[in-house]
C-alpha positions in Angstrom: 61.0 -20.2 153.0 64.1 -17.5 152.3 67.5 -19.7 153.2 70.3 -16.0 153.7 73.7 -17.0 154.6 74.8 -13.2 154.8 74.8 -10.2 155.8 74.3 -9.3 151.6 72.3 -12.1 150.5 70.3 -10.1 154.5 69.7 -6.5 153.3 68.5 -7.7 149.7 65.8 -9.7 151.0 64.5 -7.0 153.8 65.1 -3.8 152.2 61.6 -2.3 151.4 60.1 -4.2 154.7 57.9 -2.4 157.4 57.4 -4.2 160.4 59.7 -7.5 160.7 59.8 -9.7 163.6 62.9 -11.4 165.0 63.3 -14.9 167.0 67.2 -14.8 167.9 67.9 -18.4 168.1 71.1 -20.5 169.0 68.8 -23.2 166.8 68.1 -27.2 168.3 65.2 -25.7 168.0 61.7 -27.1 170.7 58.3 -26.1 171.0 59.7 -23.0 173.4 61.2 -22.0 169.8 57.9 -22.5 167.9 55.8 -20.3 170.7 58.2 -17.3 169.8 58.4 -17.3 166.0 54.1 -18.2 165.8 54.2 -15.0 168.6 56.7 -13.3 165.7 54.1 -14.1 162.6 50.9 -13.0 164.3 53.1 -9.3 165.7 54.7 -8.7 162.3 54.2 -8.8 158.5 57.4 -11.2 158.2 59.3 -12.7 160.3 63.3 -13.4 161.2 64.3 -16.3 162.7 68.4 -16.4 163.3 70.5 -19.4 164.0 74.5 -18.2 165.6 75.7 -20.1 168.1 77.6 -17.3 169.7 81.0 -18.0 171.0 81.4 -14.4 172.9 78.4 -16.6 175.7 79.9 -18.8 176.3 82.7 -18.4 179.8 84.0 -22.2 178.7 85.2 -23.8 175.6 84.0 -27.2 176.1 80.1 -25.7 177.3 80.4 -24.6 173.4 81.2 -27.5 171.6 79.1 -30.1 173.3 75.9 -27.2 172.5 73.9 -29.0 170.7 73.0 -28.3 167.1 71.2 -29.6 164.6 71.2 -28.0 161.9 68.7 -30.0 159.6 66.4 -30.6 161.5 66.1 -26.8 162.2 65.1 -26.0 159.0 63.0 -28.6 158.8 60.3 -27.3 161.2 61.2 -23.4 159.9 59.8 -24.8 156.9 56.6 -26.1 158.5 56.3 -23.1 160.5 55.8 -21.3 157.4 59.0 -19.1 158.6 59.6 -16.2 156.1 63.4 -15.7 156.1 66.2 -17.5 158.4 69.8 -16.0 159.0 72.4 -18.1 159.0 75.8 -16.1 159.3 79.5 -17.2 160.2 81.2 -15.3 162.9 82.6 -13.3 159.7 79.2 -11.8 159.5 78.6 -10.9 162.8 81.8 -9.5 164.0 83.5 -7.6 161.8 82.4 -4.3 163.5 83.1 -3.3 166.3 80.4 -2.8 168.2 79.9 1.1 168.9 78.2 0.1 172.2 79.5 0.1 174.9 78.7 -2.5 177.1 79.5 -2.7 180.9 77.8 -4.7 184.0 76.8 -2.1 186.9 77.6 -3.6 190.2 73.7 -4.6 191.1 73.9 -7.0 187.9 76.5 -8.6 188.7 73.6 -11.2 190.1 72.3 -15.7 189.0 73.6 -16.3 186.0 75.9 -12.5 185.9 77.7 -14.4 189.1 78.4 -17.4 188.3 79.2 -17.5 184.6 81.1 -14.3 184.0 81.3 -12.5 181.2 78.4 -14.7 179.8 75.7 -11.9 179.8 78.6 -9.1 178.3 78.7 -11.9 175.1 75.0 -11.8 175.2 74.3 -8.4 175.3 77.1 -7.8 172.4 76.0 -10.3 170.1 72.2 -9.1 170.7 72.7 -5.2 169.4 75.1 -6.6 167.5 71.8 -8.1 165.4 69.7 -6.0 166.4 71.9 -3.3 164.3 72.2 -6.6 161.4 68.3 -7.4 161.0 66.6 -4.2 162.0 63.8 -5.0 163.1 60.3 -3.6 164.8 60.1 -6.4 167.6 62.1 -9.4 168.5 60.2 -12.1 170.7 62.3 -13.8 173.2 61.2 -16.0 176.5 60.5 -15.4 179.5 62.5 -18.6 180.9 66.3 -17.1 180.4 64.6 -14.1 182.9 67.7 -12.4 183.6 69.2 -12.2 179.5 65.6 -10.7 178.9 65.6 -7.9 181.0 69.7 -6.8 180.4 69.0 -7.5 176.7 65.6 -4.9 177.2 67.6 -2.3 178.4 70.2 -1.9 176.0 68.1 -2.5 172.9 65.4 -0.3 173.6 68.1 2.3 175.0 70.0 1.7 172.0 67.5 1.1 168.8 63.9 2.1 168.0 63.4 -2.2 168.0 61.0 -3.7 171.2 62.0 -6.5 173.1 58.4 -8.3 173.1 59.0 -10.6 176.1 57.2 -14.8 176.0 56.2 -17.0 178.7 58.1 -20.0 179.7 56.5 -23.9 177.5 57.3 -26.7 179.5 56.1 -30.6 178.8 53.7 -31.9 180.6 56.2 -33.3 182.9 56.2 -29.2 183.9 60.6 -28.7 182.7 60.9 -25.6 181.0 62.0 -26.0 177.8 66.0 -26.2 176.6 67.7 -26.7 173.7 70.2 -28.2 177.2 67.6 -30.7 177.7 68.6 -32.6 175.0 72.5 -33.4 177.3 70.5 -35.2 180.0 70.0 -38.6 179.4 66.1 -39.9 181.0 67.1 -40.1 184.6 68.3 -37.1 184.9 65.5 -35.4 182.4 63.3 -37.3 185.7 64.9 -35.4 188.2 64.8 -31.8 186.8 60.9 -32.1 185.6 60.4 -33.7 189.7 62.7 -30.1 190.4 60.4 -28.1 188.8 57.5 -29.1 190.1 58.9 -29.4 193.6 59.1 -25.6 193.8 56.1 -25.1 192.0 54.4 -26.7 195.0 57.5 -24.8 197.1 56.0 -21.3 195.6 52.4 -21.9 196.1 52.7 -22.5 200.1 54.9 -19.3 200.4 52.1 -16.6 199.7 50.7 -17.2 203.8 54.3 -17.9 204.7 57.1 -15.6 206.7 61.1 -15.6 207.3 60.6 -16.4 203.1 64.8 -15.9 203.3 64.9 -18.3 205.6 61.8 -21.1 204.3 64.2 -20.5 200.8 67.8 -22.0 202.5 66.1 -25.0 204.0 64.8 -25.9 200.3 68.0 -25.5 198.7 69.5 -27.9 201.7 67.1 -30.4 200.7 67.5 -30.0 197.0 70.3 -30.4 197.2 70.5 -33.6 199.6 67.1 -35.2 197.5 68.3 -35.1 194.7 72.0 -35.2 194.8 72.6 -31.5 192.9 74.8 -28.7 193.3 73.0 -25.5 193.4 74.6 -23.0 191.8 71.4 -20.3 193.2 67.8 -20.6 194.6 66.4 -16.9 195.1 63.4 -15.0 195.2 63.7 -12.1 193.8 61.7 -8.6 191.8 60.4 -9.5 188.8 61.6 -5.4 188.0 64.7 -4.5 189.3 65.7 -8.3 190.2 66.2 -7.3 194.0 66.4 -10.0 196.7 63.0 -9.4 198.1 60.6 -11.2 200.5 57.9 -11.2 199.5 55.9 -13.1 197.2 53.9 -10.4 194.8 56.2 -9.2 192.4 58.9 -11.8 192.2 60.1 -15.0 191.6 61.9 -18.0 192.4 65.0 -17.9 190.4 67.2 -21.1 190.5 70.3 -22.2 188.3 71.9 -26.5 189.0 73.6 -29.1 187.7 72.7 -32.6 186.8 75.5 -33.9 185.6 77.5 -31.3 184.2 74.8 -29.4 182.9 73.4 -27.1 183.8 70.2 -25.8 184.1 68.1 -22.8 184.8 64.4 -21.4 185.5 62.5 -19.4 187.3 58.7 -19.5 188.7 
Protein backbone atom coordinates (compact mmCIF):
# COMPACT_ATOMS: atom_id res chain seq x y z
CA UNK A 1 0.00 0.00 0.00
CA UNK A 2 1.43 3.35 -1.10
CA UNK A 3 0.45 6.52 0.78
CA UNK A 4 0.39 9.57 -1.50
CA UNK A 5 0.54 12.92 0.31
CA UNK A 6 0.30 15.30 -2.65
CA UNK A 7 -0.54 15.54 -6.35
CA UNK A 8 3.05 15.03 -7.53
CA UNK A 9 3.27 11.71 -5.63
CA UNK A 10 -0.13 10.72 -7.05
CA UNK A 11 0.83 11.49 -10.65
CA UNK A 12 4.09 9.52 -10.33
CA UNK A 13 2.36 6.53 -8.74
CA UNK A 14 -0.45 6.34 -11.30
CA UNK A 15 1.69 6.98 -14.39
CA UNK A 16 1.28 4.16 -16.89
CA UNK A 17 -1.60 2.53 -15.04
CA UNK A 18 -4.97 1.97 -16.73
CA UNK A 19 -8.43 0.92 -15.52
CA UNK A 20 -8.04 2.77 -12.22
CA UNK A 21 -10.84 2.44 -9.66
CA UNK A 22 -11.41 5.36 -7.29
CA UNK A 23 -13.17 5.36 -3.92
CA UNK A 24 -13.49 8.93 -2.57
CA UNK A 25 -14.04 9.09 1.22
CA UNK A 26 -13.98 11.52 4.11
CA UNK A 27 -12.43 8.91 6.39
CA UNK A 28 -13.85 7.24 9.53
CA UNK A 29 -14.10 4.15 7.39
CA UNK A 30 -16.71 1.45 8.00
CA UNK A 31 -18.02 -1.66 6.23
CA UNK A 32 -19.87 0.50 3.71
CA UNK A 33 -16.54 1.88 2.52
CA UNK A 34 -15.07 -1.63 2.61
CA UNK A 35 -17.76 -2.86 0.21
CA UNK A 36 -16.95 -0.01 -2.23
CA UNK A 37 -13.23 -0.82 -2.06
CA UNK A 38 -13.80 -4.54 -2.66
CA UNK A 39 -16.00 -3.79 -5.66
CA UNK A 40 -13.31 -1.51 -7.06
CA UNK A 41 -10.65 -4.18 -6.54
CA UNK A 42 -12.85 -6.66 -8.39
CA UNK A 43 -13.53 -4.38 -11.39
CA UNK A 44 -10.26 -2.39 -11.63
CA UNK A 45 -6.55 -3.02 -12.16
CA UNK A 46 -5.55 -0.59 -9.38
CA UNK A 47 -7.60 1.06 -6.63
CA UNK A 48 -7.10 4.55 -5.21
CA UNK A 49 -8.84 5.48 -1.95
CA UNK A 50 -8.81 9.16 -0.99
CA UNK A 51 -9.41 10.55 2.49
CA UNK A 52 -10.30 14.23 2.37
CA UNK A 53 -12.78 16.02 4.62
CA UNK A 54 -14.02 18.65 2.21
CA UNK A 55 -14.70 21.96 4.01
CA UNK A 56 -16.73 23.36 1.12
CA UNK A 57 -19.59 20.87 1.48
CA UNK A 58 -20.32 21.81 5.08
CA UNK A 59 -22.83 24.63 5.42
CA UNK A 60 -22.12 24.63 9.16
CA UNK A 61 -18.54 25.18 10.41
CA UNK A 62 -19.29 23.37 13.68
CA UNK A 63 -20.43 20.33 11.68
CA UNK A 64 -17.09 20.38 9.80
CA UNK A 65 -15.09 20.54 13.04
CA UNK A 66 -17.18 17.80 14.67
CA UNK A 67 -16.94 15.44 11.69
CA UNK A 68 -15.30 12.20 12.96
CA UNK A 69 -11.61 11.78 12.15
CA UNK A 70 -9.46 8.70 12.80
CA UNK A 71 -6.65 8.51 10.26
CA UNK A 72 -4.61 5.83 12.12
CA UNK A 73 -7.56 3.46 12.25
CA UNK A 74 -8.42 4.22 8.60
CA UNK A 75 -4.90 3.40 7.42
CA UNK A 76 -4.94 0.08 9.33
CA UNK A 77 -8.21 -0.85 7.60
CA UNK A 78 -6.85 0.10 4.16
CA UNK A 79 -3.63 -1.84 4.74
CA UNK A 80 -5.63 -4.91 5.73
CA UNK A 81 -7.70 -4.56 2.53
CA UNK A 82 -4.46 -4.37 0.49
CA UNK A 83 -5.46 -1.13 -1.21
CA UNK A 84 -2.94 -0.09 -3.88
CA UNK A 85 -2.90 3.67 -3.24
CA UNK A 86 -4.15 5.94 -0.46
CA UNK A 87 -4.39 9.61 -1.45
CA UNK A 88 -4.27 12.05 1.49
CA UNK A 89 -4.39 15.51 -0.11
CA UNK A 90 -4.22 18.82 1.69
CA UNK A 91 -6.75 21.57 0.95
CA UNK A 92 -4.22 23.35 -1.33
CA UNK A 93 -3.79 20.18 -3.42
CA UNK A 94 -7.50 20.17 -4.24
CA UNK A 95 -8.25 23.87 -4.48
CA UNK A 96 -5.09 25.41 -5.92
CA UNK A 97 -6.67 25.98 -9.35
CA UNK A 98 -10.01 27.40 -10.41
CA UNK A 99 -12.65 24.84 -11.39
CA UNK A 100 -13.64 25.42 -15.02
CA UNK A 101 -16.81 23.35 -14.62
CA UNK A 102 -19.78 25.59 -13.87
CA UNK A 103 -21.78 24.18 -10.98
CA UNK A 104 -25.29 25.43 -10.52
CA UNK A 105 -28.19 23.32 -9.32
CA UNK A 106 -31.41 23.52 -11.29
CA UNK A 107 -34.57 24.54 -9.49
CA UNK A 108 -35.89 20.96 -9.66
CA UNK A 109 -32.69 19.74 -7.94
CA UNK A 110 -33.25 21.89 -4.86
CA UNK A 111 -35.15 19.18 -3.04
CA UNK A 112 -34.42 16.73 -0.22
CA UNK A 113 -30.98 17.56 1.26
CA UNK A 114 -30.36 20.33 -1.29
CA UNK A 115 -33.35 22.17 0.17
CA UNK A 116 -32.13 21.90 3.75
CA UNK A 117 -28.36 22.14 3.26
CA UNK A 118 -27.81 25.15 1.02
CA UNK A 119 -24.51 24.99 -0.86
CA UNK A 120 -23.83 21.41 0.26
CA UNK A 121 -24.16 19.69 -3.11
CA UNK A 122 -22.40 22.50 -4.94
CA UNK A 123 -19.46 21.78 -2.60
CA UNK A 124 -19.73 18.02 -3.17
CA UNK A 125 -19.91 18.34 -6.96
CA UNK A 126 -17.04 20.85 -6.96
CA UNK A 127 -14.70 18.57 -5.00
CA UNK A 128 -15.75 15.45 -6.94
CA UNK A 129 -15.04 17.09 -10.30
CA UNK A 130 -11.66 18.27 -8.96
CA UNK A 131 -10.79 14.82 -7.59
CA UNK A 132 -11.83 13.19 -10.86
CA UNK A 133 -9.57 15.53 -12.81
CA UNK A 134 -6.63 14.82 -10.46
CA UNK A 135 -7.01 11.01 -10.23
CA UNK A 136 -8.43 10.44 -13.75
CA UNK A 137 -10.04 7.09 -12.86
CA UNK A 138 -11.93 4.78 -15.20
CA UNK A 139 -14.54 4.12 -12.50
CA UNK A 140 -15.67 5.89 -9.33
CA UNK A 141 -17.47 3.84 -6.69
CA UNK A 142 -20.18 5.52 -4.60
CA UNK A 143 -22.83 4.24 -2.20
CA UNK A 144 -26.60 4.52 -2.62
CA UNK A 145 -27.15 5.73 0.96
CA UNK A 146 -26.38 9.24 -0.32
CA UNK A 147 -28.71 8.69 -3.27
CA UNK A 148 -29.27 12.33 -4.24
CA UNK A 149 -25.53 12.95 -4.07
CA UNK A 150 -24.91 9.89 -6.24
CA UNK A 151 -27.29 11.11 -8.99
CA UNK A 152 -25.96 14.68 -9.00
CA UNK A 153 -22.29 13.65 -9.04
CA UNK A 154 -23.00 11.11 -11.79
CA UNK A 155 -24.62 13.82 -13.93
CA UNK A 156 -21.73 16.28 -13.60
CA UNK A 157 -18.82 13.82 -13.69
CA UNK A 158 -20.04 11.71 -16.62
CA UNK A 159 -20.87 14.85 -18.61
CA UNK A 160 -17.35 16.31 -18.18
CA UNK A 161 -15.07 13.26 -17.89
CA UNK A 162 -14.69 9.75 -19.27
CA UNK A 163 -14.97 8.29 -15.76
CA UNK A 164 -18.04 6.18 -14.96
CA UNK A 165 -19.89 6.31 -11.65
CA UNK A 166 -20.59 2.82 -10.27
CA UNK A 167 -23.41 2.80 -7.72
CA UNK A 168 -23.13 0.35 -4.82
CA UNK A 169 -25.86 -0.86 -2.47
CA UNK A 170 -26.31 0.61 1.00
CA UNK A 171 -24.68 -1.54 3.68
CA UNK A 172 -26.64 -1.95 6.92
CA UNK A 173 -25.72 -3.35 10.31
CA UNK A 174 -27.54 -6.33 11.87
CA UNK A 175 -30.18 -3.91 13.23
CA UNK A 176 -30.92 -2.50 9.73
CA UNK A 177 -29.27 0.88 10.39
CA UNK A 178 -27.43 2.22 7.32
CA UNK A 179 -23.71 2.47 8.05
CA UNK A 180 -22.44 6.04 8.25
CA UNK A 181 -19.40 7.79 9.71
CA UNK A 182 -21.83 10.05 11.57
CA UNK A 183 -23.14 7.05 13.53
CA UNK A 184 -20.00 7.33 15.67
CA UNK A 185 -21.38 10.64 17.00
CA UNK A 186 -24.45 8.89 18.44
CA UNK A 187 -24.78 7.52 21.96
CA UNK A 188 -25.85 3.91 22.46
CA UNK A 189 -29.51 4.82 23.15
CA UNK A 190 -29.58 7.00 20.04
CA UNK A 191 -28.20 4.19 17.89
CA UNK A 192 -30.97 1.90 19.16
CA UNK A 193 -33.53 4.59 18.33
CA UNK A 194 -32.09 5.09 14.81
CA UNK A 195 -32.25 1.31 14.22
CA UNK A 196 -35.90 1.21 15.29
CA UNK A 197 -36.69 4.06 12.87
CA UNK A 198 -34.96 2.20 10.00
CA UNK A 199 -36.83 -1.04 10.76
CA UNK A 200 -40.12 0.85 11.03
CA UNK A 201 -39.63 2.46 7.59
CA UNK A 202 -38.61 -0.85 5.95
CA UNK A 203 -41.84 -2.47 7.21
CA UNK A 204 -43.83 0.64 6.28
CA UNK A 205 -42.64 0.56 2.67
CA UNK A 206 -43.69 -3.10 2.29
CA UNK A 207 -47.16 -2.21 3.54
CA UNK A 208 -47.50 0.52 0.90
CA UNK A 209 -47.37 -1.99 -1.98
CA UNK A 210 -51.14 -2.53 -2.03
CA UNK A 211 -52.23 0.85 -0.69
CA UNK A 212 -53.64 4.01 -2.29
CA UNK A 213 -53.32 7.66 -1.13
CA UNK A 214 -49.61 7.04 -0.49
CA UNK A 215 -48.76 10.69 0.11
CA UNK A 216 -51.31 10.91 2.91
CA UNK A 217 -49.99 7.70 4.50
CA UNK A 218 -46.43 9.05 4.33
CA UNK A 219 -47.54 12.31 5.94
CA UNK A 220 -49.16 10.33 8.77
CA UNK A 221 -46.01 8.18 9.15
CA UNK A 222 -43.89 11.31 9.50
CA UNK A 223 -46.14 12.57 12.31
CA UNK A 224 -46.05 9.14 13.99
CA UNK A 225 -42.22 8.91 13.94
CA UNK A 226 -41.77 12.44 15.25
CA UNK A 227 -44.10 11.80 18.15
CA UNK A 228 -42.96 8.24 18.99
CA UNK A 229 -39.21 8.86 18.84
CA UNK A 230 -39.12 12.59 19.67
CA UNK A 231 -37.13 13.44 16.54
CA UNK A 232 -37.08 16.38 14.17
CA UNK A 233 -37.64 15.22 10.56
CA UNK A 234 -36.48 17.42 7.68
CA UNK A 235 -38.28 15.29 5.11
CA UNK A 236 -39.98 11.94 4.60
CA UNK A 237 -40.94 11.63 0.93
CA UNK A 238 -41.59 9.07 -1.79
CA UNK A 239 -39.63 9.92 -4.93
CA UNK A 240 -38.80 8.33 -8.28
CA UNK A 241 -35.34 6.76 -8.36
CA UNK A 242 -34.49 8.01 -11.87
CA UNK A 243 -35.29 11.73 -11.57
CA UNK A 244 -36.19 12.20 -7.87
CA UNK A 245 -39.60 13.61 -8.75
CA UNK A 246 -42.32 13.14 -6.14
CA UNK A 247 -44.09 9.85 -6.72
CA UNK A 248 -47.43 8.32 -5.75
CA UNK A 249 -46.53 4.70 -6.52
CA UNK A 250 -43.99 2.31 -5.04
CA UNK A 251 -42.65 0.98 -8.37
CA UNK A 252 -39.29 2.63 -9.27
CA UNK A 253 -39.54 4.77 -6.12
CA UNK A 254 -37.81 5.06 -2.77
CA UNK A 255 -38.77 6.56 0.57
CA UNK A 256 -36.23 9.25 1.45
CA UNK A 257 -35.74 10.47 5.00
CA UNK A 258 -33.54 12.97 6.86
CA UNK A 259 -33.89 13.52 10.59
CA UNK A 260 -32.02 14.67 13.68
CA UNK A 261 -31.21 12.68 16.80
CA UNK A 262 -29.56 14.93 19.39
CA UNK A 263 -28.27 17.37 16.74
CA UNK A 264 -26.79 14.56 14.60
CA UNK A 265 -28.38 14.53 11.14
CA UNK A 266 -29.01 11.11 9.61
CA UNK A 267 -30.22 10.33 6.09
CA UNK A 268 -31.46 7.10 4.54
CA UNK A 269 -33.58 5.68 1.73
CA UNK A 270 -35.62 2.49 1.41
